[in-house]
C-alpha positions as CSV (number, residue, x, y, z in Angstrom):
1,X,-9.6,3.2,33.1
2,X,-13.1,4.5,32.7
3,X,-14.7,2.7,29.8
4,X,-16.1,4.4,26.7
5,X,-19.8,3.5,27.2
6,X,-20.5,4.2,23.6
7,X,-18.1,1.6,22.1
8,X,-17.3,-0.7,24.9
9,X,-17.2,-4.5,25.6
10,X,-17.2,-6.6,28.8
11,X,-13.8,-6.9,30.4
12,X,-11.7,-9.7,28.9
13,X,-8.7,-10.6,26.7
14,X,-9.1,-10.0,23.0
15,X,-6.9,-11.3,20.2
16,X,-8.9,-10.9,17.0
17,X,-7.0,-11.7,13.8
18,X,-7.2,-9.3,10.9
19,X,-9.3,-10.6,8.0
20,X,-9.5,-9.1,4.5
21,X,-12.2,-6.6,4.0
22,X,-15.1,-7.8,1.9
23,X,-15.0,-7.0,-1.8
24,X,-16.9,-3.8,-2.6
25,X,-19.8,-4.4,-5.1
26,X,-19.5,-0.8,-6.3
27,X,-16.9,1.8,-5.7
28,X,-17.7,3.8,-2.5
29,X,-18.4,7.4,-3.3
30,X,-16.2,10.0,-1.7
31,X,-17.9,11.7,1.2
32,X,-16.2,15.0,1.8
33,X,-18.6,16.5,4.4
34,X,-19.2,13.2,6.1
35,X,-15.6,13.3,7.3
36,X,-16.4,16.6,9.0
37,X,-19.6,15.5,10.7
38,X,-18.1,12.1,11.7
39,X,-16.4,13.5,14.7
40,X,-19.6,14.9,16.2
41,X,-21.4,11.5,16.1
42,X,-19.7,10.5,19.3
43,X,-21.7,11.9,22.3
44,X,-18.4,12.6,24.1
45,X,-16.8,14.5,21.2
46,X,-16.4,17.6,23.3
47,X,-14.2,15.8,25.9
48,X,-12.1,14.3,23.1
49,X,-11.7,17.7,21.5
50,X,-10.6,19.2,24.9
51,X,-8.1,16.5,25.8
52,X,-6.7,16.2,22.4
53,X,-6.2,20.0,22.2
54,X,-4.5,20.1,25.5
55,X,-2.0,17.5,24.2
56,X,-1.1,19.9,21.5
57,X,0.7,22.1,24.1
58,X,3.1,19.2,24.9
59,X,6.4,20.0,23.1
60,X,7.9,17.6,20.6
61,X,5.7,14.6,21.2
62,X,2.4,16.3,20.4
63,X,2.6,15.3,16.8
64,X,3.3,11.7,17.7
65,X,0.3,11.6,19.9
66,X,-1.9,13.0,17.1
67,X,-0.5,10.5,14.6
68,X,-1.1,7.6,17.0
69,X,-4.7,8.6,17.8
70,X,-5.4,9.2,14.1
71,X,-4.4,5.8,13.0
72,X,-6.1,4.1,15.9
73,X,-9.3,5.7,14.5
74,X,-8.4,4.5,11.0
75,X,-7.8,0.9,12.1
76,X,-11.1,0.8,14.0
77,X,-12.9,2.4,11.0
78,X,-11.3,-0.2,8.7
79,X,-12.1,-3.2,10.8
80,X,-15.5,-2.1,12.1
81,X,-17.0,0.6,9.8
82,X,-20.2,0.9,11.8
83,X,-18.7,1.3,15.2
84,X,-18.2,4.7,16.8
85,X,-14.6,5.9,16.8
86,X,-12.7,5.5,20.1
87,X,-12.7,8.7,22.1
88,X,-9.3,10.3,23.0
89,X,-8.2,8.7,26.3
90,X,-5.3,10.0,28.4
91,X,-4.8,6.5,29.8
92,X,-3.8,5.4,26.3
93,X,-1.1,8.0,26.1
94,X,1.8,5.5,25.7
95,X,-0.1,3.5,23.0
96,X,-0.6,6.7,21.0
97,X,3.1,7.5,21.2
98,X,4.2,4.0,20.2
99,X,1.8,3.9,17.2
100,X,2.6,7.5,16.2
101,X,6.3,7.2,16.4
102,X,7.0,5.6,13.0
103,X,4.6,7.7,10.9
104,X,6.0,10.8,12.7
105,X,9.6,9.9,11.9
106,X,8.8,9.2,8.2
107,X,6.8,12.4,7.9
108,X,9.6,14.4,9.6
109,X,12.4,12.9,7.4
110,X,10.5,13.4,4.1
111,X,9.5,16.9,5.1
112,X,13.1,17.7,6.1
113,X,14.4,16.5,2.7
114,X,11.9,18.4,0.7
115,X,12.5,21.5,2.9
116,X,16.0,21.8,1.5
117,X,15.0,22.8,-2.1
118,X,12.2,24.9,-0.6
119,X,14.7,26.9,1.5
120,X,17.0,27.2,-1.5
121,X,14.2,28.6,-3.6
122,X,13.3,31.1,-0.9
123,X,16.9,32.4,-0.9
124,X,16.8,32.5,-4.7
125,X,13.7,34.7,-4.6
126,X,15.3,37.0,-2.0
127,X,18.4,37.2,-4.2
128,X,16.4,38.0,-7.4
129,X,14.5,40.7,-5.6
130,X,17.6,42.2,-4.0
131,X,19.5,42.1,-7.3
132,X,16.6,43.7,-9.2
133,X,16.3,46.4,-6.6
134,X,20.0,47.3,-6.8
135,X,20.3,47.0,-10.5
136,X,19.6,49.7,-13.1
137,X,18.9,47.0,-15.7
138,X,15.3,46.6,-16.8
139,X,16.2,43.0,-17.7
140,X,16.8,42.1,-14.1
141,X,13.5,43.6,-13.1
142,X,11.8,41.4,-15.7
143,X,13.7,38.4,-14.6
144,X,12.7,38.9,-11.0
145,X,9.1,39.7,-12.0
146,X,8.9,36.4,-13.9
147,X,11.2,34.3,-11.8
148,X,9.7,34.9,-8.3
149,X,6.1,33.9,-9.2
150,X,7.5,30.9,-11.2
151,X,9.5,29.8,-8.1
152,X,6.5,30.2,-5.9
153,X,4.4,28.1,-8.3
154,X,7.1,25.3,-8.4
155,X,7.2,25.3,-4.5
156,X,3.4,25.0,-4.4
157,X,3.5,22.1,-6.8
158,X,6.3,20.3,-4.9
159,X,4.4,20.7,-1.6
160,X,1.2,19.5,-3.1
161,X,2.9,16.4,-4.5
162,X,4.7,15.8,-1.2
163,X,1.4,15.9,0.8
164,X,-0.1,13.5,-1.7
165,X,2.8,11.0,-1.5
166,X,3.0,11.2,2.3
167,X,-0.6,9.8,2.6
168,X,0.1,6.2,1.6
169,X,3.5,6.1,3.3
170,X,2.3,7.4,6.7
171,X,-1.0,5.5,6.4
172,X,0.9,2.2,5.9
173,X,3.3,3.0,8.7
174,X,0.4,3.8,11.1
175,X,-1.3,0.5,10.4
176,X,1.3,-2.1,9.7
177,X,3.6,-1.5,12.8
178,X,6.6,-2.9,10.9
179,X,9.3,-0.6,9.6
180,X,10.6,-3.1,7.1
181,X,7.2,-3.4,5.6
182,X,6.4,0.3,5.6
183,X,8.4,1.2,2.5
184,X,6.9,-1.2,0.1
185,X,7.3,1.0,-2.9
186,X,5.2,-1.2,-5.4
187,X,2.3,-0.9,-2.9
188,X,2.8,2.9,-2.5
189,X,3.0,3.3,-6.3
190,X,-0.1,1.2,-6.8
191,X,-2.0,3.2,-4.2
192,X,-1.1,6.5,-5.9
193,X,-2.0,5.2,-9.3
194,X,-5.4,4.0,-8.1
195,X,-6.5,6.7,-5.7
196,X,-3.8,9.4,-6.1
197,X,-6.2,11.9,-7.7
198,X,-8.8,11.4,-4.9
199,X,-6.0,11.8,-2.3
200,X,-5.1,15.1,-3.9
201,X,-8.7,16.2,-3.9
202,X,-9.2,15.3,-0.3
203,X,-6.1,17.2,0.7
204,X,-7.2,20.3,-1.2
205,X,-10.6,20.1,0.3
206,X,-9.2,19.8,3.9
207,X,-6.9,22.7,3.2
208,X,-9.8,24.8,2.0
209,X,-11.9,23.9,5.1
210,X,-8.9,24.6,7.4
211,X,-8.3,28.0,5.8
212,X,-11.9,28.9,6.7
213,X,-11.9,27.4,10.2
214,X,-8.7,29.0,11.3
215,X,-10.2,32.5,11.0
216,X,-12.3,32.2,14.1
217,X,-9.4,30.5,15.7
218,X,-7.2,33.6,15.2
219,X,-10.0,35.8,16.5
220,X,-10.0,33.8,19.7
221,X,-6.5,35.0,20.6
222,X,-5.1,32.3,18.4
223,X,-5.9,29.6,21.0
224,X,-8.9,28.5,18.9
225,X,-6.5,27.3,16.2
226,X,-5.4,24.3,18.4
227,X,-8.8,22.5,18.5
228,X,-9.2,23.2,14.8
229,X,-5.9,21.6,14.0
230,X,-6.7,18.6,16.3
231,X,-10.1,18.1,14.6
232,X,-8.8,18.4,11.1
233,X,-5.6,16.4,11.4
234,X,-7.0,13.8,13.8
235,X,-10.6,12.5,13.3
236,X,-11.4,14.2,10.0
237,X,-8.2,13.1,8.3
238,X,-8.6,9.6,9.8
239,X,-12.0,9.4,8.1
240,X,-10.5,10.5,4.8
241,X,-7.8,8.0,5.0
242,X,-10.2,5.2,5.8
243,X,-12.3,6.3,2.7
244,X,-9.2,6.2,0.5
245,X,-8.3,2.7,1.7
246,X,-11.8,1.4,1.0
247,X,-11.7,3.0,-2.5
248,X,-8.3,1.6,-3.1
249,X,-9.5,-1.9,-2.2
250,X,-12.6,-1.5,-4.4
251,X,-10.3,-0.7,-7.3
252,X,-8.4,-4.0,-6.8
253,X,-5.7,-2.8,-4.4
254,X,-3.6,-5.0,-2.2
255,X,-4.9,-5.1,1.4
256,X,-2.4,-4.1,4.2
257,X,-1.6,-7.2,6.3
258,X,-2.8,-6.0,9.6
259,X,-1.6,-7.7,12.7
260,X,-4.0,-9.4,15.1
261,X,-5.9,-6.7,17.0
262,X,-5.0,-6.5,20.7
263,X,-6.7,-3.5,22.3
264,X,-8.2,-2.6,25.6
265,X,-11.9,-3.7,26.0
266,X,-13.1,-0.1,25.9
267,X,-12.4,-0.1,22.2
268,X,-13.6,-3.5,21.2
269,X,-16.9,-5.0,20.0
270,X,-18.3,-7.8,22.3
271,X,-17.3,-10.6,19.9
272,X,-15.6,-11.2,16.6
273,X,-17.8,-10.0,13.7
274,X,-20.4,-8.3,15.9
275,X,-20.8,-4.6,16.8
276,X,-22.3,-2.8,19.7
277,X,-25.5,-0.9,19.0
278,X,-25.1,2.7,18.2
279,X,-26.5,4.9,21.0
280,X,-29.1,7.5,20.4
281,X,-27.6,10.9,19.9
């Protein structure tokens, strides 16, 4: 495997136990735009963007790969905040799949369940519009005119809540590697109580940025949407999740019991507690 020369260590066997993060003296301030520039700090960001985007064309497992790579970045960001993120590596394909399987399944199941009332609401809107169109009653027109926007508003609120709740659930699944420990509802509740508002704001900011960035993607025969999605849902979202976790701990949250880190040398610092120097960009 060709090493990542910007965050590599000598060959060897590494088994570094996870330690609690140091207590924050002050709450870390949210850095919205830092999460967007973070990806471009790595000199090999273009190759990561290319390879990650190509994996989007693989049916079914593309989302698992994205989840796996995202939470690999999050774990390295949590453990070694000053180290460059690991570049996307095809040789780690199986590791991405294994790590991404659990958060993918959780995300899929929750989205599937919430999709049922969403689909029902869509059929309700169609029924209201059709009934109002075929009816001579002004009352039905008023009901449809009020009911359809109201249903749309409820759907938007439900989806917003869903995306906020999914963050601590998939985040925990991506880091803890233990299904029985993933659904620790007191921890999820505590996370949402402490940083739920910031999670919502991050999601809204990412949605706003994505709405702008997809425009040139559509103009590029829609192919340009793929790298935009990989960038936003991979490294950028990983940076947001790491920020939220730091903020959660600073507000007295319970640390996730990470397993000992066993990763390939290309993604490890030379020794426990030390970091490789950042290369000039």
